[in-house]
N, C-alpha and C positions, 0 to 999 in steps of 0.2 A: 147496512147502515144502522139497523136497529139492534145489532148485537151489543151486549154489554162488554166492556173491556176485559180481556182475558186475565189481567193482573189485578182485578178488583172484584168485590162482591157487592151486589146491590144491597143497600142498607137493610131493607125489610127482611132479607134472607139471612142476616147475620145476627149473632147473639140470640139464637133461637134454640140452642142446645147447651148442655153442660160442657161439652167439648169446646164450644165457641168461647165460653167464659174462661176455661182453662187456658186456651191459647192466648186470649187477650191478657190474661194475668201474666204470661211470659213477657208480653210486650211492655207491661208496667215495670217489671223487674229489670228488663234489659237496659232501661235508661240509667239505672243506678250505677252500672259499670263505668259510665262516663261522668255522671254527675257527682261522684264521690272520689274521683281521682283527678290527676293533672291540674289544669287551670282552675277547676271549680273549687279546689281547696287552696291552691298556691297563689292565685291572684290576690286575695286579701292578705295572705301572709307576706308577699313581696312588697305590699304597700306599707308594711309596718317596720319593725326595728330589729328583726332577728337575722337578716341576711344582707350581705353586701354583694353587689354585682362585681364581677371580675373584669380585669383588663381584657378588652376584646370580646366581651359577652355578646350573645346573639341578639340582644334586645328583646328576648322573650319576656313578657310582662314588664317591659321597659317603661311604658307610660305610667303604670301603677307605681313602679319603683321610684320614678322621678316626680310623681305627683303632678303630671301635666296632662292627664287623660281628659278627654272631652266627651260630649254626648254621642259622638260618632264612633267611639272606641269599639273595635270589633270584639274584643274579649268580653266587655261588659254587655254588649248587645247579644252575644252568644249565650251568656249566663241567663239573661232575661228571657230570651226567646226559647231556649231549650227547656227551662223550667215551666214556662207557660205551655209549651207543647205537651209536656208530661201532664200538666193540669188538665188540658183538653182530653187526654186519654182517660184520666181519672173520671172526668165528667161523663164521658161516653159510657164508661163502665157502670157508674152509679145510676145514670139515667136508664140504661138497659135493664138493670136489676129492678128499678122502680116500675118499669113497664110490665115486666112479667109478674111482679108482686101484685100489681093492680088488676091484672087480667083475670077474668073469670075462667077462662080456659087455659090450662097450663099443661105443657108437655114434660114438665119436670117432676121427678119423684121427690119424696121427702129427703132422701139421701142426697140427691142432686142439689136441692135447695140449701141443705146444710153446708155443702161445699161452697156454693155460690155466695152465700152470706159471708162465709169466712174470707173469700176472695174480695168481696165488697169492703169488708173491714180493712183489708190491706190497701184498697184504693182510697178509702178515707184517710188512712194514715199517710199515704203517699201525697195526697193533696195537701194535707197539713204540713208535711215535711217540706214540700215545695214552696208553699206560701211563707213558711217560717224562714227558709234560707233567703228568699227574696226580700222579705221585710227587714231582715238583719242588715242588708246592704243598701237597699234603695229607699229606706225610710230612716227617720231619726230614731235614736234610742227611746224605748218606751218610758214615758213619764205619765203616771196616772192623772196628774194635775192638768196636763195638756193633751191627753190622748184623744179627746173628742174633737179637738181643732187641728191637731197635727195630721198631715196627710199620710194615708196608708197606701194600699195597693188597689189597682182595679180588680175587683172580685168577680170572676166569671165562674158560676156554679152550675151551669148546665151546658150541654154540648149543643151549640147553636151556631154553626159556621155560616157566615153571611158576608156578602160584599157591601151591605148597607152600613156604612160607618156611623150612621146616626144611632144605631143600636149598640155600639160598643160602650163598655162601661167606663165611667170616669173613676178617679181615685176615691176610694172610701176614706173614712177617718182611720187613724191608726188604731183607735179603740175597736172599730168594727172589724178591722183586719185580724187583730188578735182574738177577738171573740169568735171569728170564723175558724181560726186555727184550733182554738180550745174546743169548739163544737165538733169539728171533724175528729179530733182525738177522742172525744167522748163516744162518738159513733163507732170509731175504730175499736175502742176498748170493749164495747158491747158485742161486736161482731167477730173479731179475730178469734180464730179457733186454732190452738197450737197443734192439735192432732192432724189437721189438714196438711200442714207443712211436710209431714213425714211421708205422704203418699206418693210424692214424685220421685223418690229414691235418693234425693239429696239430703244432706244433714239439715236438721231443724234450724241450725245456726244461720243458714242461708236465707231464712224467711223471717218476715215480721211476726214476732210473737207478742203476746199480751205484755210481757216484760219490756219489750222494745217500745211498745206504745207508752208504757209508764215512764220509761227513760226519756222519751221525747216530751212527755208532759212535765217532767221535772226540769228539763232544759228550757222549755218555753216559760214555765213559771219563774225560773231564776231570771230570765231576760226581762220579764215583767215586774220583777222585784216582788212577786207574790210569794213571800218567803214561807208562809205556812204550807201552801201546796207543794212547793219545792222540797221542803223537809219531809212531808208525808210520803211523796212519791219516791224520793231518792232513798230514804231510810228503809222503806218497805222492800226495795230491791236488795239492799245490803243485808237486811235481816234475814232474807230468804236463804242466804248461804249457797245460792245456786252458782254464783260466779266468784271463784276464789281469786283474790289478789295474788300475783306472782311475786315471790321473794327470792327466786333463784336467778342469777345472772344468765345462766345457760338457757333456762326456760323463757326468760324475758326476751332474750335475743332471738330465740326460735319463733316467738310470736310475730316478730317483724320480718324474719327471713322466710320461714316456712309456713307462716300464716296459721299457726296452731297455738292456742293459748286459752287457759281456763277462764280468763276474765273477759273474753270477748262475748258480747251479748248478741251481736249481729255482724255477720261478715258477708260481703257481697260475693256471690258465686262467680268464679272465673275458671276457665280451662284454657288449654293452648290455642283453641280456636274461638274462644269467647273471652276476649281480654278488655280490660279497661285501659286507660292511658298509662304510659310509663312515667309515673310521677317522679321517680328517681333520676330521670334524665337531666333535669335542671341542675342537679347537684353532682352528677358524674359525667355529663355529656354523652355523646354516642359511644357505645361500647368499644373499648380498645383493649387488646391483649398487651399492648406496650404502654406501661404507665407514663412514659415520657410524652406520649401523644394524647393523653387525656386532656380534653378541653371542658371547662366547667363554667356554667353561667353564674352561679351564686355560691358563696361560701358563708358559713355561719360567722356572725360577728364575734369578736373576742368577748364582748359583754355577755353573749349567750353562753359560750363555753365556760366562762368564769362563774356562771350562775350555779353550776353543779359542784358537788363534792366529787372531784374527778377520780379519787381513789376508791371511794366506798359506794357511790351511787350506781346501781346496776344500769340505770338509763344512760349514763355517759358512754359506756363502751358500746351500748346498743345503738345509740343515735349518732355517734361521731367516730370517724375513722382517721387515724393519723396518715398523712400523705404528703409527698413532696410534689408540689404543684408548679408547673412551668407555664408561663403566660407568653403572649405574643411579643411582648417587649424584650424578651430574653431573661426577665427576672424569674427567680425560682425561690421557693420558700417551703419550709416544713410547717404545715398547718393541719387542722382538722377539717375534713369534709363532712357534710351532713349525710348520714347513712341510714335514715329511718326507713327508706324505701329502696333496699338493695336489690330487690328482685327475687322472686321465688323460683328456684330452679325447676320446680315441678310443673310450672305453667309457662315459662318463657321458652321460646324456640331458639336453639343454638344457631340454626341457620339464619334466622331473622334477627340480626343483632339489635334492632330497635326495641325488642321486647325484653331485654335483659333487666330493666328496672321496673318491671310490673309486679306489684303485690296486690293481694286481695284487700280491698278497703274495709275498714272496721269503723263504721259510723258510730257505734256505741260500745263502750267498754265500761266495766263496773268502776274503774278508777275515776272516771268523770263523775259518777254518782257520789263518791266520797267527797270530791271537791265541791259539788253542788250542795251537799248536806252541810259542809263546813261553812261555805259562803252564806247560805241561807240562815243558818243558826247565828252566824256573826251579824247578819243583817237584822236579826231579831234582838241582838244584844246578849245572846246566850253564849258567853265566852267559853264556858266549860264544855258544852256539847260540841261547839265548833272546833275547839282544840282536840277533842277526842277523835273526830273523824279525820282531821288533818294529821294527827299523830299516827293514826291507824295506817294511813296511806304511806307516810314517810317511813314508818317502821318496816314496811314491806319493800321499800325501794332502797334504803340506805343501810348497809351493813353496820351493826353496832350502834344504831341510832337510839338515843335516849329521849323519851317523851319530854316535850317542852311545856312549860306553863307560860301564860301570857298575862301581863298586868293590865292590859287595856285592849279594847276591841280594835283600836287603830293599829297597834303592833301586830295583833293576830291577823287582821285583814291584809296587811302588807305581806305577811308570810303566806297567806292563802293565795294571793295574787302571784307571788313568786313560784309557789308550788304548782299552780295551774299552768303557769308559763313553762315550767320544766316538763311537766307531764304531757301537755297537749301540743307542744311546739310542732309546727309544720302540718297540723291537721285541719287548718282552716278556721280556728277559733279566735285568733289574736285580735283582729280588727273589731269584731263584735264585742269581745271582752273589754277592750279599751273604751268603746262607746258606752257600754253598760256602766263602767266605773267612772265615766266622766273624765277620762284621761286622753291626752293627745299622743302623738308619735314622736319619740326622741331617739335619734340615731347618734347623738353626740357622745358616744361612748367608745370603748376600745374596739379597734379592728385587730384581726390576728396578724396581718402583715400588710402594711400600707402599700408596698411595692406590687401587690397582687390585685388590688381592687381598683375599680374605675373612679378616676378623679377624686382621690382621697382628700377630705376636707371641704369638698364642694357642698353648698347648701342644698343641692339636689341629690346628693349621694350619701356619703358617710356623716355629714354634718347636718343633715335634714332635721328640722324640728317643726312640728305642726301642733297647734293648740287643739283642744277638744272641740272647739266650735268652728274649726276650719271647715268650709263648705264641702271639701272633698272627703271628709269622713263619711259622707253619704254619697253614694254613686248616682250619676244622672240617669233619668229615664232615657232610654236610647232614642236617638233621633228618628230611627225608622218607626218607632211606636208613636212618637209625637206627630210625625208626618201623616200617618194614616188614621189616627184616632182624634177627632175634633174635640172629644170630651176632655182630653187631658192637655190640650194645647197651652192652656194657662196654668197648668199644674206641675210644671217642671220644678225640680228641686232648686232652691236658691243658689245662685252663683254660676249656673250653666247657661 
């Protein structure tokens, strides 16, 4: 009766060796395979304006698509719960490091401590990454004028599991939440060691590097409209010339099919037995060798496909596939399907057909940094520099492109928004971008074929419009969290 469970380790016996920290590090990275694929990026996308549900769709992400989700929504609860589970792992990792750092007796060599410090830097980054993704969806857009009074997130910064609900944290201010994210990234920048990533035998691109930390600093600063920091961080990465923009249609397509590309800064490691979600399934359905049997949940809107120069933009052929789609009503039409996640044949299993639409996720690419630099310079009113970075990106994406000049910051900003839309579609950015820009969601635009989509013209489908101040632009704190945490019972987001 006094024996410890065979499948667990007593806490005082763990995190006492360098190998323990190395194994715990694997546990941190394993979360990324799910948190950067599937619903974690598609849920906010389906809430927006780029995709139309098809006739007979499976209702996957249906509540977000129809804008009728509630605080009990399982997808939203999963998003919240899994990110906080990862935060708990980060806290355990960081706390364990602090204990050995404070101990007068240490079993760790200097070489061991150097590795562990680098791992801890990755844990700080991961905690910042987690809180940032949560704050983007469960809180209002950052506004420095209101940040001290707007509600942020419950901040749990130590590993302290307990059933005593009186000790659970309430929601901090939005200002405090962002300050914590910035602080964690500062710690990460001081500790991450690029050389350590090479020791496991995988490519350095599969690990958080100091450049990846800088890239997240730029992303966070842009969301805060801290344009000076966003410019400094993004342009430093561009100026390093470490990550070359792709201007070849073949190479660009290979980046999304074979998960190989010079502009990828960080790519999540996957193999045939370590897979993320099959993100492409929503756009291709379960794998079928007979095209007539393909069932699709979502097709790109006509407004999205019309946004591209279809003849000259290398992204168009990479992101969209012409297809004859048949739906359950008997209707058939020649349209484009979204093909940004076609599946990497090197990692999916031919036997397990569900794996055909798995690709290694790419949370950071240098293209985003060009867009950050352009938007941040535009935010500062520097039209010349903003146009430079915008033109640099477009020149590498569109054959025969001629640099544009802009007579006003407003026209330039409109084009930056469109270009960000073209480049990052389907990667999970759209909802937070619209919030940052103070825009709502408008689907009252073209559909590719009205006979193929669900209830065309309905205010809950293709004719949906929502203002920027609609309460569902911010997701609800999940009911399960409200029920167990008395500190946030009165802190639910308005409208729920």
